[in-house]
C-alpha positions, 0 to 999 in steps of 0.5 A: 833119652838121647843117643849118649845114654842107655835105658835103665835096665838095658844091658851094659855092653862094657865092663864097669870098674869099681875105681872110676865111672864110665861116662858116655859122650856129653849130651844135653839135658839136666841129670841127677845123681843116684845111689842105691846104698846096700850093705855090700855095694854102693851102686851109683849113676848119673841119670837123665829124667827119661831113665837114661844112664849117662855114667855109672860107678859102683864101689864096695860099701866100707865097714867103717865110714859109710857116710864118708864113702857115700859123700865121696861117691856123690862127689865123683859122680857130680864131677863126672857129670860136670866134665861131660857138660851136664847140669846136675839138678839133684841127688837121690839115695835109696837106703835099706832099713826102717826109714822116716821118709818125710824127715830122711832119717834112717831109724835102723839099718842092720846091714849098715849098723845105723841107728837114727842117722839124719841122712837127708840133712847130712847129704844136703849139707855136703852136696849143696843140692836138692836131695831125696832119701828113699827106702831101697825097695820102695824106690825100686817099686817106683822105678818098676812102675815108671820104667819096668814091669809094673809100668802104668799100674796103680796097684801092684806089689814088687817082691825082691827075693835075694838073700832076704825078702821084702816088698813094695806095696802100691795101691790106688797109686800110693805107696804104703809105708806104715806108721813107723816106715816099716811096711813091706817086711814080707819076708817076716810074715810067719807063714809056718806056725811054729816053723823053723827059727828066723834070725829076726827072733820069730819062727816060720818066717817066709824068708826062712824057706824062700830066699837065696840064703834060706833055700841054700841053708835048708838044702845043706842042713838036710844033707845036701852039698853046700850049693848056691840056690842057683845050682840047687835049681839046676838039679831039679828033676835029678836030685830028690832033695833039691826037688823037696826043698825047692817045692817047699820054698815055692809053696811058702811063697805062694801062700804069702802071695795069696795072702797079699793078693787077698789083702791088697788086690794087686793087678800085678805081682813083680818078682825081683832079686836073684831067685827070680832068675829061676825062670820056669822052675819058679813061675810055673809052679808058683802061678799054679799054687797061687791060683789054687789058693784063690778059690773065688777069684782070679790071681793077678799076673806074676811077672819078673822085674823089668829092671833087675838090679838097676831098680833101686838106683833108677828109683833113687834117680826119680826121687832126685828129680822129684826133689829138684822140682 
């Protein structure tokens, strides 16, 4: 990483506008174009292979022509790299949904309203570059393993906890994708038999109880004010309802992580997403509960993500350099 780049996950000391990229001074070395495609935002960057961010640009994900907006974002990033004197060797995108990673086909992404979209072929044709398409959470897991809290580990789990919950599962150095590309739906493990209904159609799913949306909804429906999960956590110790809802959420997450530990035997469990910012209110009771659930073995380390919201985009960059090779 050169002096003209910042490390992946390092704080951005300038405000990044949504209309134009912020670029640093030109430096040497090849770069890749990386985009973390989400339902509300497309987070793009020009990145170096060592994890440096040369320029970044975030735009809202449109309700209509998402593919057109994605191609336009890549085009703007490419132009920024070109004018700063960098050689672009590839492009990568991390996308949500069920993904056939070998063929680069997004089979289903509910928050993008996509079914059977041949994303890899489309981007190859439009960008005229080596292109990689990866699952957003699994790409984030790759980045955490390379640059972040799971650095150097061949056996770990990344669990981002935001509006929903998912997981990247890495064992013996390989990422588990599953027969249909749908592995890692940790939020839809039914942890409470006959529990509260989930939007997926099941009952008792983990993310019904432990997610940003789930905690806020359960607090409100139990008679509390309409507050965000962050504000609910701030009331712990002073608000019995907040204590109860949060305590149940931590208990459910501990149950899920205990099951994951017994199935996969990870060395480390990395928690990401907005809920991971709860700090000691989350990690202390969670560690105790997971330890209590593992009667005959030690629990793995449970740590916070080292990359935060940059993880998916950083993973897309790593995939892009892989495609270039």
